[in-house]
KEKE-3310 file (N, C-alpha, C; in steps of 0.2 Angstrom, whole numbers, plus 5000, padded with zeros to 4 digits):
npx = (4886:4873:4857:4845:4844:4846:4835:4827:4821:4804:4791:4784:4792:4805:4820:4823:4836:4841:4834:4839:4849:4857:4858:4849:4845:4835:4826:4820:4807:4794:4780:4784:4784:4792:4798:4808:4813:4817:4825:4821:4828:4845:4853:4868:4875:4881:4879:4874:4876:4870:4870:4878:4889:4896:4900:4894:4896:4885:4873:4856:4847:4853:4861:4874:4887:4900:4910:4915:4917:4922:4917:4919:4909:4906:4896:4890:4901:4912:4925:4935:4939:4942:4946:4936:4931:4932:4936:4944:4940:4939:4928:4925:4920:4908:4901:4886:4877:4864:4867:4880:4898:4914:4928:4941:4954:4958:4971:4983:4973:4975:4987:4998:4990:4989:4982:4969:4971:4968:4955:4950:4956:4952:4939:4937:4934:4942:4951:4960:4974:4980:4993:5003:4994:4996:5005:5018:5016:5023:5023:5019:5021:5018:5010:4996:4987:4971:4963:4968:4971:4979:4993:4998:5011:5023:5015:5017:5025:5039:5036:5044:5045:5041:5042:5037:5028:5013:5006:4991:4983:4976:4983:4989:4997:5010:5016:5028:5039:5054:5052:5040:5040:5046:5059:5057:5066:5067:5061:5060:5055:5045:5031:5022:5006:5001:5006:5021:5018:5016:5027:5030:5044:5053:5060:5050:5054:5066:5082:5093:5090:5089:5082:5070:5062:5046:5039:5026:5031:5044:5059:5068:5082:5089:5092:5084:5070)
npy = (5133:5131:5139:5151:5155:5168:5171:5179:5195:5202:5211:5226:5237:5232:5233:5224:5220:5218:5209:5196:5199:5200:5213:5228:5242:5257:5271:5283:5289:5289:5279:5262:5245:5230:5213:5202:5186:5171:5155:5139:5135:5129:5115:5105:5089:5072:5059:5043:5034:5020:5013:5020:5018:5028:5041:5057:5074:5087:5100:5101:5105:5101:5109:5112:5102:5097:5087:5072:5054:5038:5022:5006:4993:4982:4974:4985:4992:5004:5007:5020:5021:5029:5046:5058:5071:5088:5101:5111:5112:5096:5086:5071:5068:5071:5062:5054:5041:5031:5014:5014:5015:5023:5014:5012:5018:5017:5011:5023:5033:5045:5051:5063:5072:5080:5090:5085:5074:5073:5075:5063:5054:5059:5054:5044:5031:5025:5011:5003:5006:5004:4998:5011:5021:5034:5041:5052:5064:5077:5089:5085:5085:5079:5064:5057:5043:5039:5028:5017:5000:4992:4995:4996:4989:5000:5011:5024:5035:5045:5056:5068:5078:5073:5071:5066:5052:5046:5031:5023:5014:5004:4999:4985:4979:4982:4985:4977:4979:4986:4998:5003:5016:5023:5034:5044:5053:5063:5058:5055:5054:5041:5036:5024:5022:5011:4994:4988:4985:4970:4966:4957:4950:4960:4976:4990:5003:5013:5007:5016:5026:5037:5035:5039:5028:5027:5018:5012:5011:5009:5015:5018:5019:5020:5012:5001:4991)
npz = (5062:5059:5055:5048:5031:5020:5006:4996:4991:4993:4985:4977:4977:4976:4967:4952:4950:4963:4969:4974:4982:4998:5004:5002:4993:4994:4988:4998:4995:4998:5005:5006:5005:5009:5009:5017:5013:5020:5021:5029:5045:5044:5047:5050:5047:5049:5036:5030:5015:5010:4997:4989:4996:5005:5016:5021:5025:5028:5024:5030:5020:5008:5000:5003:5004:5013:5016:5009:5010:5004:5010:5018:5024:5039:5048:5053:5057:5051:5039:5033:5017:5006:5002:4996:4994:5001:5012:5025:5042:5050:5059:5066:5078:5079:5072:5070:5066:5067:5073:5066:5066:5065:5063:5057:5047:5031:5020:5015:5014:5022:5016:5015:5022:5034:5039:5042:5050:5064:5065:5061:5071:5083:5085:5094:5091:5082:5079:5071:5062:5047:5036:5028:5031:5038:5030:5024:5032:5034:5042:5054:5072:5084:5090:5095:5098:5102:5105:5098:5093:5085:5075:5059:5048:5041:5044:5049:5040:5034:5042:5045:5054:5066:5083:5095:5102:5108:5115:5117:5131:5125:5114:5106:5097:5085:5069:5067:5058:5053:5047:5051:5056:5047:5040:5050:5056:5066:5078:5095:5108:5115:5121:5131:5137:5143:5144:5134:5117:5107:5093:5083:5074:5072:5076:5077:5076:5068:5067:5068:5076:5091:5105:5119:5128:5136:5148:5159:5175:5172:5165:5149:5139:5122:5107:5105:5111)
capx = (4884:4866:4854:4841:4848:4842:4833:4826:4817:4798:4788:4784:4797:4811:4823:4824:4843:4843:4830:4842:4855:4856:4857:4844:4845:4829:4825:4815:4803:4787:4779:4786:4783:4796:4798:4814:4811:4822:4824:4820:4834:4849:4858:4873:4876:4884:4874:4877:4872:4872:4870:4885:4895:4899:4897:4895:4894:4882:4867:4850:4843:4856:4864:4881:4891:4907:4915:4913:4922:4920:4918:4917:4906:4906:4891:4889:4908:4914:4932:4936:4943:4944:4944:4932:4931:4931:4942:4943:4940:4935:4926:4922:4917:4900:4898:4881:4872:4861:4870:4886:4903:4920:4933:4947:4956:4961:4978:4984:4968:4978:4993:5000:4984:4990:4977:4963:4972:4965:4948:4949:4959:4948:4932:4937:4932:4947:4955:4965:4978:4984:4999:5003:4988:4998:5012:5019:5013:5029:5022:5016:5026:5016:5005:4993:4982:4967:4960:4970:4973:4983:4996:5001:5018:5024:5009:5019:5031:5041:5034:5050:5045:5038:5047:5034:5022:5010:5002:4986:4983:4973:4987:4992:5002:5013:5018:5034:5043:5058:5050:5034:5041:5052:5060:5055:5072:5067:5058:5064:5051:5040:5027:5016:5002:5000:5012:5023:5014:5020:5029:5033:5051:5057:5059:5046:5057:5072:5088:5098:5087:5091:5075:5069:5055:5043:5034:5024:5035:5051:5062:5073:5085:5092:5089:5080:5066)
capy = (5126:5131:5145:5153:5158:5173:5169:5184:5201:5202:5218:5230:5242:5229:5233:5218:5218:5217:5204:5190:5201:5201:5220:5231:5250:5260:5278:5284:5295:5288:5273:5256:5238:5225:5207:5197:5179:5166:5147:5136:5134:5124:5111:5101:5082:5066:5054:5037:5032:5013:5011:5023:5016:5033:5045:5064:5079:5093:5104:5098:5107:5098:5114:5112:5096:5099:5082:5065:5049:5032:5018:4999:4991:4976:4973:4992:4995:5008:5009:5025:5018:5034:5053:5060:5079:5092:5106:5114:5108:5090:5084:5065:5066:5073:5057:5050:5038:5025:5008:5014:5018:5023:5010:5011:5022:5013:5012:5029:5039:5051:5052:5070:5076:5081:5094:5082:5068:5073:5074:5055:5051:5061:5051:5040:5024:5022:5006:5000:5010:4999:5000:5017:5026:5040:5042:5059:5069:5080:5094:5082:5085:5075:5060:5053:5038:5039:5021:5012:4993:4990:5000:4992:4990:5006:5015:5031:5035:5051:5061:5070:5083:5070:5070:5063:5048:5043:5026:5022:5007:4999:4996:4978:4977:4987:4981:4972:4980:4992:5004:5006:5023:5025:5041:5048:5055:5067:5054:5054:5051:5036:5034:5019:5023:5004:4990:4989:4980:4965:4969:4952:4948:4965:4982:4994:5009:5013:5005:5021:5031:5038:5036:5038:5024:5028:5013:5012:5007:5008:5020:5014:5023:5016:5011:4995:4991)
capz = (5060:5057:5055:5042:5025:5015:4999:4991:4994:4989:4985:4971:4977:4975:4960:4949:4951:4970:4972:4977:4986:5005:5005:4998:4993:4991:4988:5003:4993:5000:5009:5003:5009:5006:5014:5017:5013:5023:5021:5035:5048:5041:5051:5047:5051:5045:5034:5027:5009:5009:4990:4986:5001:5007:5021:5019:5030:5024:5026:5029:5014:5003:4996:5005:5006:5015:5016:5007:5010:5003:5016:5018:5031:5041:5053:5056:5058:5045:5037:5028:5011:5001:5002:4989:4993:5007:5014:5031:5049:5050:5065:5066:5084:5078:5068:5073:5062:5071:5071:5063:5069:5061:5067:5054:5042:5025:5018:5010:5015:5024:5013:5015:5024:5041:5041:5044:5054:5071:5064:5062:5078:5089:5085:5100:5089:5077:5082:5067:5057:5043:5032:5024:5032:5040:5027:5021:5036:5036:5047:5061:5077:5090:5088:5100:5095:5108:5107:5093:5096:5080:5070:5054:5046:5037:5045:5049:5036:5031:5046:5046:5060:5072:5089:5101:5101:5114:5113:5122:5135:5121:5109:5108:5092:5081:5063:5067:5053:5055:5043:5053:5057:5042:5038:5055:5059:5072:5083:5101:5114:5114:5128:5132:5143:5145:5143:5127:5113:5103:5087:5078:5074:5071:5080:5072:5076:5064:5071:5069:5080:5098:5108:5126:5129:5143:5149:5166:5180:5171:5159:5145:5133:5118:5100:5104:5116)
cpx = (4877:4863:4850:4846:4844:4841:4832:4822:4810:4795:4789:4789:4804:4814:4824:4832:4846:4839:4833:4848:4853:4855:4853:4845:4839:4829:4819:4811:4795:4786:4780:4786:4787:4796:4804:4812:4818:4820:4823:4827:4838:4853:4863:4874:4879:4878:4878:4873:4875:4873:4877:4891:4899:4896:4899:4893:4891:4876:4861:4846:4847:4860:4871:4883:4898:4912:4912:4919:4919:4922:4917:4914:4906:4902:4891:4896:4911:4922:4932:4941:4945:4942:4942:4933:4930:4937:4939:4943:4936:4934:4922:4919:4910:4897:4892:4876:4870:4864:4876:4891:4909:4925:4940:4948:4960:4968:4978:4979:4971:4985:4994:4994:4984:4985:4970:4964:4968:4958:4946:4951:4954:4941:4932:4935:4937:4951:4961:4968:4982:4990:4998:4998:4990:5005:5012:5017:5019:5029:5020:5022:5025:5011:5002:4987:4977:4965:4962:4973:4979:4986:5000:5008:5018:5018:5011:5025:5033:5038:5040:5051:5043:5043:5044:5028:5020:5005:4997:4987:4980:4977:4990:4997:5004:5016:5023:5038:5047:5057:5043:5034:5047:5053:5057:5061:5072:5064:5062:5061:5045:5037:5022:5012:5000:5006:5014:5020:5019:5021:5032:5040:5056:5055:5056:5049:5064:5078:5093:5096:5090:5085:5075:5062:5053:5037:5032:5028:5042:5053:5067:5075:5088:5089:5085:5075:5063)
cpy = (5127:5138:5146:5156:5162:5170:5174:5190:5200:5209:5222:5235:5239:5229:5226:5215:5217:5212:5198:5192:5202:5208:5223:5239:5252:5267:5279:5290:5294:5281:5267:5250:5233:5219:5203:5190:5175:5159:5145:5135:5128:5121:5107:5094:5077:5062:5049:5035:5024:5010:5014:5021:5022:5037:5052:5068:5085:5096:5100:5099:5104:5103:5114:5106:5098:5093:5076:5060:5042:5027:5010:4997:4984:4976:4980:4996:4998:5009:5014:5022:5023:5041:5055:5068:5082:5096:5109:5110:5102:5087:5077:5064:5068:5067:5053:5048:5032:5018:5008:5017:5018:5019:5010:5016:5017:5016:5018:5034:5045:5053:5060:5075:5077:5085:5091:5076:5068:5073:5067:5053:5053:5059:5047:5033:5021:5017:5003:5005:5006:5002:5007:5022:5033:5042:5050:5065:5073:5086:5091:5082:5080:5071:5056:5049:5036:5032:5016:5005:4990:4995:4996:4994:4996:5011:5022:5032:5042:5057:5064:5075:5079:5068:5066:5058:5046:5037:5024:5015:5002:4996:4989:4976:4982:4983:4976:4973:4986:4998:5006:5013:5025:5032:5046:5050:5059:5064:5053:5051:5047:5034:5029:5020:5016:5000:4990:4983:4975:4968:4963:4951:4954:4971:4987:5001:5009:5012:5010:5027:5031:5040:5036:5034:5025:5023:5013:5008:5006:5013:5016:5019:5018:5016:5005:4995:4984)
cpz = (5057:5057:5048:5037:5021:5009:4994:4995:4990:4990:4979:4971:4976:4968:4958:4950:4958:4973:4976:4981:4993:5007:5000:4999:4990:4992:4993:5001:4994:5003:5004:5007:5005:5011:5012:5018:5015:5022:5028:5038:5045:5046:5047:5051:5046:5042:5030:5021:5008:5002:4987:4990:5002:5012:5019:5025:5026:5027:5025:5023:5007:4998:4998:5008:5007:5015:5013:5007:5008:5009:5014:5024:5032:5048:5057:5057:5051:5044:5032:5023:5006:5002:4996:4989:5000:5009:5021:5037:5048:5057:5065:5072:5084:5074:5072:5068:5065:5068:5067:5067:5065:5065:5064:5049:5037:5023:5013:5010:5017:5022:5012:5017:5032:5044:5044:5048:5060:5070:5064:5069:5083:5089:5092:5098:5085:5081:5078:5062:5053:5040:5028:5026:5034:5036:5024:5025:5039:5041:5054:5066:5083:5087:5094:5097:5101:5110:5102:5097:5091:5076:5065:5052:5041:5038:5046:5046:5033:5035:5049:5052:5066:5077:5095:5099:5107:5112:5119:5126:5130:5116:5111:5103:5087:5075:5063:5061:5054:5051:5045:5054:5053:5040:5043:5059:5065:5078:5089:5107:5112:5120:5127:5138:5146:5144:5135:5123:5110:5096:5082:5079:5074:5075:5075:5072:5072:5069:5072:5073:5087:5102:5116:5126:5136:5144:5157:5170:5178:5165:5155:5140:5129:5111:5099:5111:5117)
residu = (GLN:GLY:GLY:SER:ALA:PHE:ARG:ARG:TRP:GLU:GLY:GLU:ALA:VAL:PRO:ALA:ASP:GLN:ARG:TYR:ARG:PRO:THR:LEU:THR:LEU:VAL:ALA:ASP:GLY:PRO:LYS:ALA:VAL:THR:ALA:VAL:PHE:SER:GLU:PRO:VAL:THR:TYR:ALA:TRP:SER:TYR:ASP:SER:SER:ALA:LYS:GLN:ILE:SER:TYR:GLY:SER:SER:ASP:GLY:GLN:ASP:THR:ARG:TRP:VAL:PHE:LYS:VAL:THR:GLU:THR:ASP:GLY:ARG:LEU:SER:ILE:SER:GLU:TYR:VAL:SER:GLY:GLU:GLY:ASP:LEU:ASP:PHE:SER:SER:PHE:ALA:VAL:PRO:GLY:LYS:GLU:ILE:VAL:SER:ILE:GLY:SER:GLY:VAL:LEU:GLN:ASP:ARG:ALA:ASP:ILE:LEU:TYR:GLY:PHE:LEU:ASN:THR:GLY:THR:ILE:ARG:ASP:ILE:PRO:SER:MET:ALA:LEU:GLY:GLY:LEU:SER:ASN:LEU:LYS:GLU:LEU:PHE:LEU:PRO:CYS:VAL:THR:ASN:LEU:GLY:ARG:VAL:ALA:VAL:GLN:LYS:ALA:THR:SER:LEU:THR:ASN:ILE:VAL:PHE:PRO:VAL:THR:LEU:THR:SER:VAL:GLY:GLY:ASP:ASP:ILE:THR:PHE:GLY:SER:CYS:GLY:ALA:LEU:ARG:HIS:ILE:ARG:PHE:LEU:GLY:GLY:ALA:PRO:THR:CYS:GLY:ASN:ASN:ASP:PRO:PHE:PRO:SER:ASN:GLY:LYS:TYR:VAL:PHE:HIS:VAL:PRO:GLY:ARG:GLY:LYS:GLU:GLY:ALA:SER:TRP)
# end
């Protein structure tokens, strides 16, 4: 995550074509003095740009920006509204900007991006997952939503490998539309760590599924709950 970075070699004996290479080759035909120059230690952190309405994760020297997301803000609560750039491991649990917290994932932000899903969910602060937020995660097999309170309609769609879901005690409502989990044909086990949430007038799970519902104090099998 951090450390000093090599910049250049200095000294009369340094060949011009090797000055900026991290490895140096010299002929030992007499006394020679060379000096390796390093930058100040580089650290990585999240930052918030209020004018651009975006958060970014990058190096303290500004030379390496690894992730950028557009956000909307309400009283210090941030909602991720757009993926801009970034690849690799995403860890929002390290997000530390004074007076700010990430509480929501915008619609469509994680379309087909199962690789960064848990980077969002493991923040421990994501409470709202709106419509279409988790669509197209075809490789997702299990889903745990640590502190979510609301799961919007059509929130999880085309997760064709999804077999198990665990809902936290904080969950109070699910979209109320029978395509909340549309095209999740492999879904079988649905566990509530607290009581079953409200879901409007409709069953959020596809009516043609065969499920085992796990609710504290009782078990239930069948296509409805």
